[in-house]
C-alpha positions in Angstrom: 0.0 0.0 0.0 1.3 3.5 -0.9 1.1 6.2 1.7 1.1 10.0 1.1 4.0 11.4 3.0 3.3 14.5 5.1 4.2 16.3 8.4 1.2 17.2 10.5 0.8 20.3 12.8 -0.7 18.9 16.0 0.1 21.9 18.3 -3.0 22.7 20.3 -5.0 19.8 18.8 -6.5 17.0 20.8 -4.8 13.6 20.4 -5.8 10.3 22.0 -3.5 7.4 23.0 -5.2 4.2 24.0 -2.7 2.1 26.0 -0.1 2.8 28.7 3.0 0.7 27.9 6.3 1.4 26.4 5.0 2.0 22.9 2.2 4.3 24.2 4.8 6.3 26.2 6.8 6.8 22.9 3.7 8.2 21.2 2.8 10.4 24.2 6.3 11.8 24.4 6.4 12.7 20.7 2.9 14.3 20.8 3.8 16.4 23.9 7.0 17.5 22.2 4.9 18.7 19.2 2.6 20.6 21.7 -0.5 18.5 21.2 -3.2 18.2 23.9 -2.8 14.6 24.8 -5.3 12.2 26.5 -4.3 8.7 27.6 -6.9 6.0 28.2 -5.4 2.9 30.0 -5.9 1.2 33.4 -2.1 1.1 33.9 0.7 3.3 32.6 4.5 3.6 32.6 6.2 5.9 35.1 6.8 8.4 32.2 3.1 8.7 31.5 2.3 8.8 35.2 4.7 11.7 35.7 3.2 13.7 32.8 -0.3 13.1 34.1 0.7 14.0 37.6 2.0 17.4 36.4 -1.1 17.8 34.2 0.9 17.9 31.0 -1.5 15.3 29.7 -4.9 13.9 30.8 -5.1 10.3 31.9 -8.3 8.2 32.3 -7.3 5.0 34.2 -9.8 2.7 32.6 -10.4 0.6 29.4 -11.4 2.3 26.2 -15.2 2.7 25.8 -16.8 3.0 22.4 -17.2 6.6 21.5 -14.2 7.9 23.5 -12.4 8.8 20.2 -15.0 11.4 19.2 -13.6 15.0 19.1 -10.0 14.0 18.6 -7.8 15.0 15.7 -5.5 11.9 15.9 -5.8 8.6 17.8 -3.2 5.9 18.5 -4.0 2.4 19.6 -0.9 1.2 21.5 -2.5 -1.8 23.1 -2.4 -5.6 22.5 -6.1 -5.9 23.1 -7.4 -6.9 19.6 -11.0 -6.2 20.6 -10.1 -2.7 21.6 -8.1 -2.2 18.4 -11.1 -3.3 16.3 -13.5 -1.1 18.2 -11.3 1.9 18.1 -10.8 1.5 14.3 -14.5 1.3 13.8 -15.2 4.3 16.0 -12.4 6.4 14.5 -13.7 5.8 10.9 -17.2 6.7 12.0 -16.0 9.9 13.7 -13.6 10.9 11.0 -10.5 10.6 13.3 -7.2 9.6 11.8 -6.0 6.4 13.5 -2.7 4.6 13.9 -2.7 1.1 15.4 0.7 -0.2 16.4 1.8 -3.2 14.3 -1.5 -3.3 12.5 -1.1 -1.4 9.2 -4.4 -2.8 7.8 -6.2 -0.9 10.6 -4.2 2.4 10.1 -5.2 5.6 8.4 -1.5 6.6 8.8 1.7 5.1 9.9 4.5 6.6 12.0 7.9 6.7 10.3 11.3 6.2 11.8 12.5 9.8 12.4 16.0 11.3 12.5 16.3 14.8 13.9 18.9 17.4 14.1 17.3 20.6 15.4 14.8 21.7 12.8 16.0 19.1 10.3 13.7 16.1 10.3 14.1 13.1 8.0 11.4 10.6 8.2 11.8 7.0 6.8 9.1 4.6 6.1 8.9 1.1 4.5 5.1 1.3 4.1 4.7 -0.9 7.2 6.6 -3.8 5.6 9.6 -3.6 8.0 9.8 -1.0 10.8 13.1 -2.6 11.8 14.6 -1.8 8.4 13.3 1.8 8.7 15.0 2.1 12.1 18.3 0.8 10.6 18.1 3.5 7.8 17.4 6.1 10.5 20.6 5.1 12.3 22.6 5.3 9.1 21.2 8.8 8.5 22.2 9.9 12.0 25.8 9.1 11.0 25.5 11.3 7.9 23.7 14.3 9.3 25.5 15.7 12.3 24.7 18.6 14.6 26.2 21.1 12.1 22.9 20.7 10.2 20.9 21.9 13.2 23.2 24.9 13.6 23.1 25.7 9.8 19.3 25.8 10.0 19.4 28.0 13.1 21.8 30.4 11.4 19.7 30.5 8.2 16.5 31.1 10.2 18.1 34.0 12.1 19.3 35.4 8.8 15.9 35.1 7.2 14.4 37.1 10.1 17.2 39.7 9.8 16.6 40.2 6.1 12.8 40.3 6.3 11.8 43.8 5.1 15.4 44.8 4.5 16.0 43.0 1.3 13.0 44.0 -0.9 13.9 41.8 -3.9 12.7 38.2 -3.7 15.3 37.3 -6.3 18.1 38.7 -4.1 16.9 36.8 -1.0 16.8 33.6 -3.1 20.3 34.3 -4.4 21.6 34.7 -0.8 20.1 31.5 0.6 20.9 29.5 -2.5 24.5 30.6 -2.3 24.8 29.7 1.4 23.1 26.4 0.9 25.6 25.5 -1.8 28.6 27.0 0.0 31.1 25.3 2.5 28.9 26.5 5.4 28.2 23.0 6.7 31.9 22.1 6.5 32.9 25.3 8.3 30.4 24.5 11.1 31.7 20.9 11.2 35.3 22.1 11.5 34.5 24.9 13.9 35.7 27.7 11.6 33.9 30.7 13.0 36.1 33.2 11.1 35.4 31.5 7.8 31.7 31.6 8.6 31.8 35.3 9.2 33.8 35.9 6.0 31.3 33.8 4.1 28.4 35.8 5.5 30.1 39.1 4.7 30.8 38.1 1.1 27.4 36.6 0.5 25.1 39.0 2.5 27.2 42.0 3.4 25.3 44.6 5.5 27.5 43.8 8.6 26.1 40.3 9.0 28.1 38.0 11.2 27.6 35.3 13.8 27.6 38.0 16.5 25.0 40.2 14.8 22.8 37.2 14.3 23.0 36.5 18.0 24.8 33.2 17.5 28.0 33.8 19.6 27.1 30.6 21.5 26.5 27.7 19.1 25.2 24.1 19.8 28.2 22.9 17.9 31.2 23.9 19.9 33.0 26.3 17.6 36.2 28.2 18.1 
């Protein structure tokens, strides 16, 4: 089955997780990090979920799923081995128009969760269409070796620069030239090798206007530079 790849904005949206084990905790953590409003339904939970509920970061209903609980949610996750609950949730979600993911049951899913590699704002998602999550995780590990923390710092720098140039560089063509030049420049290599002077020179040559790491407020970088 082919899936349409996308990234969803869940900030401020209600998301449901049915289940309280390790897999459920992974779903809950990812949703919380994306600023979703999370509700967990499960008689028992992991210490991680308990801690989030205790501090009211999430809502927790310590009981079994009841038909109709899914109504009003944007996304739902079934992270439980209870096949009857999985089937009921799938039926309810379709009736309510709620997108559903059922762990290890792609035939019941409206969407699947990819293996994700992150470096700051850089997010690379890998999927095998549900055929082999283990292989997707291996690919993720290989990507982590290829994309280091310099990518996160490069994106942070480019975002700061975009904010600095907003309204100051009137020509869209000129802004495109600047960012295309930097994307194709040795910027990543300079970050990787901690060459701050080279980065400042590159910014001066490409952008001008007194732009440097200091003027962008990036004197302290996540990648330890000298």
